[in-house]
N, C-alpha and C positions, 0 to 999 in steps of 0.2 A: 411291443410294437403293434400298432393298429394294422390289421390286415385288410387288404383291398378285397373286393368281391372276387377278383380273379384268383388271388392267393387262396381264399377260403374254398373256392370251387375245387382247386387242385388238391388242397391239403385235407379237406373234410374226410375222404375215405381213409387217408393215412392216420388221422387222429383216432378214428374208430378202430382200425385194425391193430395199431400199435398199442392202444390202451387195453385192448382185450387179447393181446397175443398170449398172455399167461394170466389166467383167472386168479391164481394165488398171489401173484405180484400186485395185481390191481387191488385186491382186497387188503394186502399188507400196506400199500400206499394209503388207501382210505383210512385204515386203522391208525397209521402213523399220524396222519393229519388230524384225526379225531382226538387222539391221545395227546398230541403235542401242541395243537393249535397252530397259529400262523408261524411259519419258519421261512427264512430266506432260501433254504434248501432242505430237501427231504432225502434221506438215505435211500429209500425205496425208489425214488424217481430216477436214480442212476441206472436202475435195471431197464429203463426204457430207452436209453441212449443207443445201444446197438440195434434194437429193432427199428428205431426211427431212422438210423443210418441206412439199414437194409431197405426199408420201405422207400426212402428217397432215391436210393440207387436204382430201384426197379421201375421208377417212373419212366414213362415214355419221354423221348427227347423233346417232344413238343411241350409237354408239361414242365419239364426242366427249364426250357427256354422262357416260358411264361414267368416262372418263379424268379429266374435271374433278371429278366427285364423289369419286373415289378420291384425287386430289391434295388436295382441300380437307379430306377426312377426315384425311389424314396430316399436313397442315400447318395446324393450327388455331392460328396464331400471332397472330391479331388483325388481320393485314393483309388488306385486301380487294383481291383481284386480279381483273382482268377475265378472262373466259373465254379470250380470245385470248392473254393473258399466260400463263395456266396452260398452254394448249396449246403455247406457245412453250418452256416448260420441258421438254416432252417431246422437242423436237428434240435437246437435249443428251443426254437419256437414250437416245435411239435411237443417236446417234453413239457414246456410251460403250459401248453394248452391241456395236456393230459393231467397235469397237477391241478389246473383250474377245474377241470371236469371232476376229478377225484375229490376235490374239496367240496364241491356241490353235492356229490353223491354221498360223501362221508356224513354230512349233516342230515341227509335224508334217510340214512340207514337206521332201521328200528332195532334190529337184533343182530348182535355180533356173535 
């Protein structure tokens, strides 16, 4: 999903805090990416799901409202989803961004 500037503004601090919530998990994800190459899913990425959920839960209501409005604007498919469901979609978006960043970092790492 291509993020809007508003989504990026709200989510940027979450990407950073969740990615670095546990230094060892971050390094293991980078190592898995380096060793296995491109995969549709990485086992170590699953360790970022709960921290992403917690970070999104802690967002101020105003930021949650922005994310929900942006999602609904982009997905006018006729399905009515609860606010909680919409915010749940962002957990996956956060993890995807962390994997993208880890992929970049993995190939920049000189010494393992």
